[in-house]
Structure formats: C-alpha cells, structure tokens
C-alpha positions in Angstrom: 0.1 41.6 98.1 2.8 41.1 95.6 1.3 37.5 94.9 -2.3 38.7 93.9 -0.5 41.4 91.3 1.2 38.6 89.9 -1.4 36.6 89.5 -3.3 39.4 87.9 -0.6 39.8 85.4 -0.4 36.3 84.7 -4.2 36.5 83.9 -4.1 39.8 81.6 -1.2 38.3 79.4 -2.7 34.7 79.1 -6.1 36.6 78.2 -3.7 38.9 75.6 -1.9 35.8 74.6 -5.2 34.4 73.6 -6.4 37.3 72.1 -3.5 37.5 69.8 -3.5 33.6 68.9 -6.9 34.0 67.8 -6.7 36.5 65.7 -3.6 34.9 64.2 -5.7 31.5 64.0 -8.7 33.4 61.9 -6.6 35.3 59.8 -3.8 32.0 58.9 -7.4 29.9 58.1 -8.8 33.0 55.9 -5.4 32.8 54.1 -5.6 29.3 54.1 -8.9 29.1 52.3 -7.9 31.5 49.7 -5.0 29.3 48.9 -7.3 26.2 48.6 -9.7 28.6 46.4 -6.6 29.6 44.2 -5.2 26.2 43.8 -8.6 24.8 43.2 -9.5 27.1 40.5 -5.6 26.5 39.2 -6.6 22.5 38.9 -9.9 23.3 37.8 -9.4 25.2 34.2 -6.7 22.6 32.4 -9.5 20.0 33.5 -12.1 21.8 32.1 -9.9 22.6 29.0 -9.4 18.9 28.2 -12.9 17.7 28.6 -13.7 20.8 25.9 -11.1 19.2 23.8 -11.9 15.7 24.3 -15.8 16.5 23.5 -14.3 17.9 20.0 -12.3 14.6 19.7 -15.1 12.4 20.3 -17.1 14.3 17.3 -14.4 13.7 15.1 -14.2 10.3 15.6 -17.9 9.6 15.1 -17.3 11.4 11.7 -14.1 9.6 10.6 -16.2 6.3 9.3 -16.5 4.7 5.9 -20.1 4.6 6.1 -22.7 7.5 5.3 -25.6 7.6 7.7 -28.7 9.9 7.9 -27.1 11.4 11.2 -24.0 12.1 8.8 -24.7 15.9 8.1 -25.9 16.6 11.5 -22.8 15.5 12.8 -20.6 17.2 10.6 -22.1 20.3 11.4 -21.9 19.6 15.1 -18.2 18.8 15.0 -17.4 22.1 13.4 -19.6 24.1 15.9 -17.9 22.7 18.8 -14.3 23.1 17.3 -15.1 26.9 16.7 -16.1 27.2 20.3 -12.9 25.9 21.2 -9.9 28.3 22.7 -6.2 28.3 20.8 -5.5 26.5 23.7 -8.2 23.5 24.1 -7.7 23.0 19.9 -4.1 22.1 21.1 -5.8 19.1 23.1 -8.1 17.8 20.6 -6.8 14.0 20.7 -8.8 11.0 19.9 -8.9 7.7 17.8 -8.3 9.6 14.6 -9.0 13.5 15.9 -6.3 15.4 16.4 -5.8 19.4 16.3 -5.1 19.4 12.3 -8.2 17.8 11.4 -10.0 21.5 11.5 -6.8 23.4 11.9 -4.1 22.5 9.3 -4.3 24.9 6.1 -4.6 22.7 3.1 -5.4 25.6 0.3 -8.1 27.5 -0.6 -11.3 25.1 -0.7 -13.5 27.8 -3.0 -11.0 26.9 -5.6 -12.5 23.3 -5.9 -15.8 22.4 -7.6 -17.5 19.4 -5.9 -19.6 19.1 -9.2 -22.7 17.8 -7.2 -25.1 19.8 -9.6 -28.4 18.4 -11.1 -29.7 18.9 -14.8 -27.2 16.3 -16.0 -28.8 15.5 -19.1 -28.6 12.1 -20.9 -24.9 11.6 -21.3 -22.8 11.7 -18.0 -19.1 10.9 -17.5 -18.8 10.4 -13.5 -15.6 10.7 -12.6 -14.4 8.2 -9.7 -11.5 9.3 -7.1 -10.5 8.2 -3.7 -10.4 11.6 -2.6 -8.3 13.8 -0.7 -9.1 16.5 2.3 -6.0 18.6 0.8 -8.1 21.4 -1.0 -5.1 22.4 -3.4 -4.5 19.1 -4.1 -8.5 18.3 -5.1 -8.6 21.7 -6.8 -5.3 20.8 -9.0 -5.4 17.3 -9.1 -9.1 16.1 -9.1 -10.4 19.3 -10.3 -7.9 19.2 -12.9 -8.2 15.9 -14.4 -12.1 16.8 -14.5 -11.8 20.0 -16.1 -9.9 18.3 -19.1 -12.5 16.2 -18.9 -15.7 18.4 -19.6 -13.5 20.2 -22.2 -12.9 17.4 -24.2 -16.6 16.3 -24.1 -18.6 19.0 -23.9 -21.7 17.1 -25.2 -21.4 15.0 -21.6 -21.9 16.1 -18.4 -18.9 15.6 -15.6 -20.0 14.8 -12.4 -17.8 14.2 -9.5 -17.7 10.9 -6.5 -15.4 9.9 -4.0 -15.1 6.8 -2.8 -13.9 7.5 0.8 -16.3 8.3 3.1 -14.0 9.5 5.7 -12.7 12.0 3.3 -16.1 13.1 2.3 -16.8 14.1 6.1 -13.9 15.1 6.6 -14.2 18.1 3.9 -18.2 18.6 4.6 -17.5 19.4 8.0 -14.6 21.9 7.5 -15.1 23.5 4.3 -19.1 23.0 3.9 -18.4 21.3 0.8 -20.3 18.5 -0.2 -19.0 15.4 -2.1 -21.0 13.0 -3.7 -19.8 9.2 -2.8 -20.5 6.6 -5.4 -24.0 5.6 -4.3 -25.3 9.3 -4.3 -23.7 10.2 -7.6 -25.3 6.7 -9.2 -28.8 8.0 -7.5 -28.6 11.7 -8.8 -28.0 10.3 -12.1 -30.9 7.8 -11.7 -33.0 10.9 -10.9 -31.9 13.0 -13.4 -32.7 10.5 -16.3 -29.5 10.0 -17.5 -29.2 7.5 -20.2 -25.7 7.0 -21.2 -23.5 6.6 -18.2 -19.3 6.5 -18.1 -17.4 5.9 -15.4 -13.6 7.3 -15.4 -12.0 5.9 -12.6 -8.7 8.3 -11.6 -7.5 5.4 -9.8 -3.7 4.2 -10.6 -4.5 1.0 -11.1 -6.8 -2.3 -11.2 -6.6 -2.6 -7.4 -8.9 -3.1 -4.6 -10.8 0.2 -5.0 -11.1 -0.3 -8.8 -12.8 -3.5 -8.1 -15.2 -2.3 -5.5 -16.3 0.2 -7.6 -17.3 -2.5 -10.6 -19.0 -4.5 -8.0 -20.9 -1.2 -6.9 -21.9 -0.7 -10.5 -23.5 -4.0 -11.0 -26.6 -2.9 -8.8 -26.9 -0.1 -11.2 -26.4 -1.9 -14.9 -30.2 -1.8 -15.2 -30.9 2.3 -14.4 -29.6 3.2 -17.4 -29.5 2.6 -21.5 -26.0 1.7 -21.7 -23.0 1.9 -18.7 -18.9 1.9 -19.2 -16.2 1.7 -17.3 -13.2 3.3 -18.4 -9.4 2.1 -17.8 -7.9 3.2 -14.6 -4.4 5.4 -15.2 -1.5 2.4 -15.7 -4.3 0.2 -17.8 -4.5 -3.2 -18.3 -1.8 -4.9 -14.9 -0.7 -7.7 -17.6 0.9 -10.8 -16.1 4.5 -10.6 -15.0 7.0 -7.8 -13.5 8.0 -7.2 -16.8 4.9 -6.7 -18.6 4.8 -2.9 -19.5 2.3 -1.2 -21.6 1.8 2.1 -23.6 0.1 3.6 -20.8 2.6 2.8 -18.2 5.6 4.4 -20.8 3.2 7.5 -21.2 3.0 8.2 -17.2 6.4 7.2 -16.4 8.0 9.4 -19.7 5.4 12.2 -18.4 6.1 12.0 -14.6 10.0 11.8 -15.2 9.9 15.1 -17.3 8.0 17.2 -14.8 10.2 15.9 -12.2 13.7 17.0 -13.7 12.5 20.3 -14.7 10.8 20.8 -11.6 14.2 20.4 -9.7 15.8 22.4 -12.4 17.4 19.8 -14.7 17.5 20.4 -18.7 17.3 16.6 -19.2 17.0 13.4 -17.1 20.7 12.9 -18.3 21.7 16.3 -16.9 20.8 15.1 -13.6 22.2 12.0 -13.4 25.3 13.5 -14.7 25.1 15.4 -11.4 24.4 12.5 -9.1 21.0 13.2 -8.7 18.4 10.1 -8.3 14.6 10.5 -8.6 12.3 8.2 -6.4 8.7 8.1 -7.3 6.3 6.8 -4.3 3.3 5.0 -4.5 1.0 3.9 -2.2 1.8 0.4 -2.2 -0.9 -2.6 -1.8 -1.4 -6.2 -0.8 -3.6 -6.7 -4.1 -2.4 -8.7 -6.9 -2.7 -5.7 -8.7 0.8 -4.6 -7.0 3.0 -6.0 -9.8 2.5 -2.8 -11.4 4.9 -1.0 -9.3 7.4 -3.4 -10.3 6.3 -3.4 -13.9 6.6 0.5 -13.5 10.2 0.1 -12.6 10.8 -2.3 -15.2 8.7 0.3 -17.5 11.8 2.9 -16.1 14.6 0.5 -17.1 13.3 0.2 -20.8 13.5 3.6 -21.3 17.4 3.9 -20.1 16.0 5.6 -16.7 18.8 4.8 -14.6 18.1 7.1 -12.2 14.6 6.9 -11.1 13.4 4.5 -8.8 9.6 2.9 -7.6 8.9 3.3 -4.1 5.5 2.7 -2.0 4.4 3.5 1.6 3.4 -0.1 2.3 6.2 -1.5 1.2 4.4 -3.8 -1.2 5.9 -5.2 -3.0 8.8 -5.7 -0.4 11.6 -4.2 -3.2 9.7 -1.0 -3.2 9.8 -0.2 0.7 11.7 2.8 1.7 14.5 0.9 3.3 15.1 -1.0 0.1 15.1 2.0 -2.1 17.6 3.9 0.4 20.0 1.1 -0.3 19.6 0.9 -4.3 20.0 4.6 -4.3 22.7 4.2 -2.2 24.2 1.5 -3.8 24.0 3.4 -7.5 26.1 6.3 -6.2 24.0 8.8 -5.9 24.3 11.7 -3.9 21.5 13.8 -4.3 17.7 12.7 -3.7 14.4 13.9 -5.2 11.3 12.4 -3.8 8.1 13.1 -5.6 4.8 11.1 -5.3 3.5 8.1 -8.0 -0.3 9.0 -6.9 -2.8 11.1 -8.6 -3.2 13.5 -5.5 -0.8 15.3 -3.4 -2.6 14.6 -0.4 -1.8 12.8 2.9 0.6 10.3 2.1 2.8 13.1 -0.4 2.7 15.9 2.5 3.0 13.6 5.5 4.6 9.7 4.7 6.6 11.4 1.9 7.8 15.2 2.7 6.7 15.7 6.7 8.8 16.4 9.7 8.6 13.0 11.4 11.4 10.5 12.0 9.5 7.9 9.8 8.9 9.9 6.6 10.8 9.1 3.5 12.4 12.9 3.6 13.5 12.0 7.2 14.4 8.6 6.5 16.3 9.8 3.3 18.6 12.1 5.6 19.1 10.4 8.6 21.4 8.0 6.5 24.1 10.7 6.1 24.9 9.0 2.7 23.3 12.1 0.8 24.1 15.9 -0.1 20.7 16.9 -0.5 17.2 15.5 0.1 14.5 17.3 -1.8 10.5 16.5 -2.1 8.1 17.9 -5.0 4.6 17.4 -3.4 2.9 17.6 -6.6 0.2 15.2 -8.0 -0.3 13.7 -11.1 -3.7 14.8 -11.8 -2.3 18.3 -12.5 0.0 17.0 -15.5 -1.3 17.9 -18.7 0.2 14.8 -20.6 -1.6 12.4 -17.6 -4.9 14.3 -18.4 -4.4 13.4 -22.1 -4.1 9.7 -20.9 -7.7 9.8 -19.3 -9.2 11.9 -21.8 -7.9 8.4 -24.3 -9.3 5.7 -21.8 -12.6 7.7 -21.7 -12.8 8.1 -25.4 -12.2 4.4 -25.3 -15.1 3.9 -22.7 -17.4 6.0 -25.1 -16.7 4.9 -28.2 -17.4 1.1 -26.9 -20.6 2.1 -24.7 -23.1 1.1 -27.6 -24.3 4.9 -27.3 -25.3 7.3 -30.2 -22.9 9.2 -28.4 -20.1 6.7 -28.6 -20.8 5.7 -32.0 -20.0 9.7 -32.9 -17.0 9.2 -30.5 -15.9 5.9 -32.6 -16.2 7.9 -35.8 -13.9 10.3 -34.2 -11.7 7.7 -33.1 -11.0 6.3 -36.7 -9.3 9.1 -37.6 -5.7 8.6 -36.9 -3.9 11.4 -35.4 -3.0 14.1 -37.8 -3.9 17.2 -39.3 -7.5 17.4 -41.3 -9.5 20.5 -42.9 -13.3 20.0 -41.5 -16.4 22.5 -42.0 -17.2 24.1 -39.0 -21.4 24.7 -39.1 -23.0 27.2 -36.8 -26.9 28.4 -36.4 -26.3 32.1 -36.9 -24.6 34.0 -39.8 -22.9 36.6 -37.4 -21.4 33.7 -35.5 -19.2 31.7 -38.2 -16.2 30.9 -39.7 -14.6 33.8 -42.2 -15.7 33.9 -45.5 -12.1 33.7 -46.7 -11.5 30.0 -44.9 -15.0 29.0 -47.1 -16.5 27.8 -43.3 -13.6 25.7 -42.6 -11.3 24.9 -39.8 -8.5 23.2 -39.3 -9.0 20.0 -37.0 -6.3 18.5 -34.9 -6.3 14.7 -33.8 -4.0 13.6 -31.1 -4.3 10.9 -28.3 -8.3 10.8 -28.9 -8.5 13.9 -28.6 -9.7 16.7 -31.0 -9.7 20.5 -31.7 -10.6 22.3 -34.1 -9.3 26.2 -34.9 -11.4 28.4 -36.7 -11.2 32.2 -37.6 -14.4 33.9 -37.0 -15.3 37.2 -39.3 -14.0 40.0 -37.1 -12.8 41.0 -33.3 -16.2 41.2 -32.1 -16.2 38.1 -30.3 -14.1 38.1 -27.6 -14.8 34.6 -25.5 -16.2 30.8 -26.1 -17.4 28.8 -23.7 -18.0 24.7 -24.8 -21.7 24.4 -23.2 -24.9 26.6 -22.4 -24.3 30.6 -21.6 -26.3 29.8 -18.6 -23.2 27.7 -17.4 -20.5 30.0 -19.0 -21.2 32.9 -16.4 -20.5 31.0 -13.8 -17.1 29.3 -15.1 -13.7 29.6 -13.7 -11.3 31.5 -16.1 -9.4 28.1 -17.5 -12.4 27.0 -18.8 -13.2 30.1 -21.0 -11.7 29.6 -24.5 -9.3 32.8 -25.2 -9.2 33.9 -28.4 -5.8 34.2 -30.9 -5.3 37.1 -33.1 -5.5 35.4 -36.8 -4.7 37.0 -40.4 -6.9 36.6 -42.9 -6.6 36.9 -47.0 -9.3 37.7 -49.1 -10.1 37.0 -52.7 -9.0 40.4 -53.5 -5.5 40.3 -51.9 -6.6 42.4 -49.0 -6.1 40.9 -45.5 -7.8 41.5 -42.1 -6.9 40.6 -38.3 -9.9 38.7 -36.5 -10.4 36.6 -33.6 -9.6 32.6 -33.9 -10.5 30.1 -31.4 -9.4 26.5 -30.4 -12.4 24.6 -29.9 -12.4 21.1 -28.4 -14.4 18.8 -30.6 -16.7 16.2 -28.8 -17.3 14.5 -32.1 -17.6 14.2 -35.6 -21.1 14.9 -37.1 -22.1 15.9 -33.3 -24.5 18.9 -32.2 -22.9 20.8 -29.4 -23.6 23.5 -27.2 -21.1 26.8 -27.7 -21.9 29.9 -26.1 -20.5 33.1 -27.3 -19.8 36.4 -25.4 -19.2 39.7 -27.5 -18.6 43.5 -26.4 -22.1 44.0 -24.8 -20.6 41.6 -22.2 -23.4 39.6 -22.7 -23.6 35.2 -23.1 -25.5 33.9 -26.0 -26.5 30.2 -27.0 -25.4 28.5 -30.1 -25.2 25.0 -31.6 -22.4 23.8 -33.6 -20.8 20.7 -35.2 -17.8 19.7 -37.1 -18.1 17.8 -40.4 -16.4 16.0 -43.4 -12.8 15.7 -41.9 -10.5 15.7 -44.5 -6.7 15.3 -44.5 -5.1 18.4 -44.7 -2.3 18.7 -47.8 
C-alpha cells in the first residue's frame, strides 16, 4: 500500500514538475524572443541611419564634379532634398569621397546678400568678371561682388556680369542656396544671345596662371561672336622673367594688403608692428605653373618697400621657399614673437578658413602655434576683393582693356585715359531743366581723375533730388544701398552774394563726351530716367 502511495506521489510530483518546467520554458522563450527583437531593433536603427547618410553622400559626390551636364540642375535639387530629410544624427554620418556634413551644414553667411549677375537684357557693352569662385557666402558677397560692384560703378555704360570657372563651386552654391551662377560657357552663350557687341573680360585671378590660360583658350572659340573682345590683366599684372622682376601692380597690391593687415591688427604703422615683434604672413595658393615666380616677386617687392616683417607663403608650397615649414623657419630666425596670418587671395574661402585658420593640426594656424615659438598667433580671414584700393587696380585694368578694345566705347575710354590724374572743371549736361547743375556754377562740376577712374562732383539746384543711381530707374528700384549715390550738402554762392544749401553728388563717369544713364529719385519716392554726359574737361586752377 505504501509503495502504491509512494508511486502515486512520485507521479504527482513528476507531473507538477513537468507542468512548472513547461510554464517556465514558455516564459523564457517569450522573454528570449522579446530580447532578440529589441536587439534587432537596436542594431537596425543605426544601419538605417547610415544608409540614409550614405545615399546623401553619393548624391553630393555626383555633383562634386568639374563638368556640367544636362542632369546637373536635377542632381543639385535631389541632393539638397535628400539632405533636408535627414535627422541631425543622420547628417553627422554623411561621409563620401568629397561629401561631409559641412557641404550643406556649414554656416558661411547669408547668400541673399550676393548677386549672381546672370540677368539678360545686357545691351551692347558687357564686362564679364570671371572668378574661380567660392562657396563661402560672405566672401562671395564682400570679395567677388565687391569687385563687380566697383566695376559697375566705374563703368555705368557697361553691363557687368559674372562667371565662375569652378563648376564644383557653382554646383555647391546652387544645391545649397538655390543661387544660379553661370560658368564661362554659359556666360558667353548668354552674351551672344543678348546681342552683345563689345565684350571685355576682367579676370579676378591673382596672376597669369593655369586658370588664366584656360580662360583665354575658352574665349578663342567665341572670338568671332562679338565685334570686339578684350581680356584685361589679372591683379598682379605681367608675370615678368625673374624673381626680382616687380611692377607697379605688385607694388600697389603689396602696399594695400600690408596697410589693411597692420591696421586690422591694431597698429598705426608697419614699423610699430615690427617694434613690437609682430610679423605678417600672407598665404597664397601656390602653383606648379611657371607663374609661381609671382610669389617670389611679391616677396622681393616687400623687401624693396622695406617691409622686413612681411613674409609670403603658399598652401601648396610652390615655390619651395613659400611652404609653411619654410615660412615658420624664416619668421622664427628673424626673431618675431607675434604672427598675423592673412590670405594673399582674392576671396577668403576654403583655403583661408580651413588651410590657414582651421582647427585641424595641419592648418597654418595650428602649425605656427605647435612650435611654441610665438607668444601670439592671429588670423585675419579677409579676402583681397573687399579692399577699395585693390578694386581700383581692377578698375584700371578694365579701363586699359576697354581703351584698347577698338570699340566706340573704347575710344571714349581712351580719351579719358589721356587725362592725367588730377582735378578738372567739366560741363555736366543733362536732358532736363529740372535736373541740372546749379546756375551759380554755370553747368559745371569738378571732375577728379585718379588711377583710371573718373568722378564728377555736381551741386544741384535744390535739396529736392534725394538720390542718384548710375543706370536705369527700373534697376535702381532693385539696387543695393551701396549702389545708390548719397547726397552731400553743398553751399553755393549766387551772383548777388546770397548763399544757399543744396544737395551735391559724386557721380562715376564712364567716359568723356559719352552719354550715360543716370536715374534720380525725389521727395515723391519715384525713380525717373535721365541721360547725362561730361564734356570739355579743363585743368582746375
């Protein structure tokens, strides 16, 4: 009996254990399945993030090319649309052959401050300003546009248009900011379709290097599309033959850049900076082209000017003595303890922001600091293009090109170029009795000629004309503030001895005996078109 009971208990216990074991097994399986699912989800999310980032990287790489195709516009739009769909975490994962999060994500300023200058209705005379280009919005607005605006003000009878030679940069700006900039071929085709007769090309390039050579080659295919074509000199003018072969252009650039640098650094003069142990290093791009001697010539020019504490370097280290290592050695051996780095470049773009002033170990800023030899290392991230005296060099080069172009406008410019720098009295003729020089001044204004640029100051008949604009009224309505001519308050004396305060204006003059458009706006707030001319300049007594 006891055996039977024991047997039954054994069966009962076994059944109970089996039941408990079964329940535990099902629970364990459920928990295991849930854990596996959670693990899968945790590994699945990063994979999806990277895949999304990789897709954008591939789209960026596809437009990081130097050749425009019939698919470029579509590709630029697709890359930006895909980027905008990414989360912040996904954007940080973008990494391709050329793509990185900075392509769309870096803040380089307000693109709306720039003007692509790609409008039609050009007219017969065009100045095409050709630049390598930059994707840095602030630099494009201040440096590139600064030169273009200065040329537009100096030559109001010519339409100023833009072209970039770097399609990579054009695509970058288009994709990120929806700003459409012409490449050289597009700009030339635009000129042809607009019926331009006289074309002057002003490169903003520093020297006669590879970019300049390529530009002149591209222009050859369009030589028969216009009545006259002229190419102006780059900033540093003729290259010359030897290291010590300098010229007036290089001297002017050296003086302008150095003055801006020491003033920005807080010194009254270069001599004061030297006395305080400060050296200035101007970093150019560098090139393997034969024009690389231009950098050595700039160093020779600094020496000729007596600028002992100024050094010329290049990113590429060509010529060899311009490498970062060589410049650090030269500055150290000269005993300077403070260093100011500034670009010897028209724009303060990628090279200035990254290669010169970047935080990476291989930037010039980092390498100078890493030596431990200097008490202070500072960077001035400012391009040449925004310096007024640099702009005037381009204006003078354009004047030479216009004068030598063989066009009717060139003949007028040549006549102006015959006027030596100085002050003249000249007639200011207008098409309206309500818009003219004050009678006390016998229709005459004061013409100033300097560095190939002419400006006439005229005192008007009252204070009712508030602003002037060199060009058409329709364009004045869209012009930026710095393109609108602001008044001065002049005092005129009449024949009876009475005096009156009136408004006066400094008006850029494109040529002598040449009609040009000058819009006016009065108290009613409406712009009106007028045509004026400057005639019979006589040296002021």
